[in-house]
C-alpha positions in Angstrom: -25.8 22.7 -21.7 -24.4 23.9 -18.5 -24.5 20.4 -17.1 -26.5 22.0 -14.2 -30.4 21.3 -13.4 -32.5 24.3 -14.9 -33.3 25.0 -10.5 -29.9 25.2 -9.8 -29.0 27.6 -12.6 -32.5 29.8 -12.1 -31.4 30.2 -8.1 -27.8 31.1 -8.9 -29.2 33.6 -11.8 -31.4 35.2 -9.3 -28.5 37.3 -8.2 -27.3 38.2 -11.2 -28.8 41.6 -13.2 -30.6 40.9 -16.4 -29.5 42.4 -19.3 -32.5 42.5 -21.0 -36.0 41.4 -20.5 -38.7 40.5 -22.9 -41.9 39.0 -22.7 -40.9 35.1 -23.2 -37.3 35.5 -21.8 -34.8 36.9 -19.4 -31.2 37.8 -21.1 -28.3 38.0 -19.1 -24.6 39.2 -19.8 -22.6 35.8 -20.4 -19.7 36.2 -18.0 -21.8 37.5 -14.5 -23.8 34.3 -15.5 -21.5 31.8 -16.3 -19.6 33.4 -13.1 -22.8 33.1 -11.0 -23.9 29.3 -12.4 -20.4 27.9 -11.8 -19.4 29.9 -8.5 -20.4 27.3 -6.2 -18.6 24.9 -7.9 -15.3 26.5 -6.8 -13.9 25.5 -3.4 -14.2 27.9 -0.7 -11.9 30.5 -0.1 -9.3 29.8 2.2 -7.5 32.0 4.3 -3.6 32.1 3.1 -2.3 32.8 6.6 -4.7 29.4 7.8 -3.7 27.2 4.7 -0.1 27.8 5.4 0.0 26.9 9.1 -2.0 23.7 7.9 0.7 23.2 5.3 3.6 24.1 7.6 2.1 21.2 10.6 1.4 18.7 7.7 4.9 19.1 6.8 6.7 18.8 10.1 4.2 16.0 11.1 5.8 14.1 7.6 9.4 14.8 8.7 8.6 13.6 12.2 7.4 10.3 10.6 10.7 10.2 8.4 12.5 10.3 11.3 10.6 7.9 12.8 11.2 5.2 10.6 15.2 5.8 10.3 15.1 5.8 14.3 13.4 2.4 13.4 15.7 0.9 10.7 18.8 2.1 12.5 17.4 0.0 15.6 16.7 -2.8 13.5 13.1 -2.4 14.4 11.8 -1.7 10.8 13.3 -3.9 7.6 13.3 -2.6 4.3 10.7 -4.8 2.3 13.0 -5.7 -0.3 15.1 -7.2 2.4 12.2 -9.1 4.0 11.3 -10.0 0.7 14.7 -11.1 -0.1 15.3 -13.4 3.1 11.5 -15.2 2.8 12.0 -16.2 -0.6 15.7 -17.7 0.1 14.6 -19.7 3.3 11.8 -21.3 1.3 14.0 -21.7 -1.2 16.6 -23.4 0.8 13.8 -25.4 2.6 12.0 -26.9 -0.6 15.5 -27.9 -1.8 16.7 -29.5 1.6 13.1 -31.2 1.8 13.2 -32.4 -2.1 16.8 -34.4 -1.2 15.2 -36.7 1.5 13.7 -39.1 -1.0 16.9 -39.1 -3.4 18.9 -39.6 -0.3 17.0 -41.7 1.6 15.7 -44.5 -1.1 18.8 -46.4 -1.1 18.5 -46.8 2.6 14.8 -47.8 2.6 14.7 -50.1 -0.5 15.9 -52.9 1.0 14.6 -52.9 4.5 11.4 -54.6 5.1 10.5 -53.2 8.6 8.0 -50.5 8.1 8.8 -49.0 11.9 12.7 -49.6 10.6 11.5 -47.6 7.5 9.5 -44.8 9.4 12.3 -44.0 12.1 14.5 -43.8 9.4 12.9 -41.2 7.5 11.8 -39.5 10.7 15.9 -39.0 11.3 16.3 -37.7 8.0 13.4 -35.4 7.9 14.5 -33.9 11.6 18.2 -33.6 10.5 16.2 -31.4 7.5 15.0 -29.2 10.1 17.7 -28.5 12.3 19.7 -27.6 9.4 17.2 -25.3 8.4 16.8 -23.6 11.8 20.7 -23.5 12.8 20.9 -21.6 9.6 22.5 -17.9 9.6 20.7 -16.7 6.4 18.5 -14.1 8.1 21.8 -12.7 9.8 23.7 -12.9 6.3 21.0 -11.0 4.3 20.1 -8.3 7.1 
């Protein structure tokens, strides 16, 4: 009924004065009995001055962490996650579009060429050109 084991209740009730004893039972007043049964479940009493000092210390630590984050952002050592996601998504999109454009651009040039080495060189040049364009892109600077 209390959610406590019989032994636990019995041990905790030993400290409470019974209201009445009968041949088969010991009867207790409800308020002191329940307080004794559930007393150990409460957190231990904390001195207010110690708890207040701990809270002030924790608050000071959080303020220091906030200041460190602000300084990191101003020095451009830290970037907001939303900005990083935007930059990466835009870079992936640009890379995908540029690579998907290679077959369309190169198909007319290599369709009539019978020399495999020439086709390979033409495609390699197109790929290198696309990679060069992507590496010189100033997208990161624009998004920052």
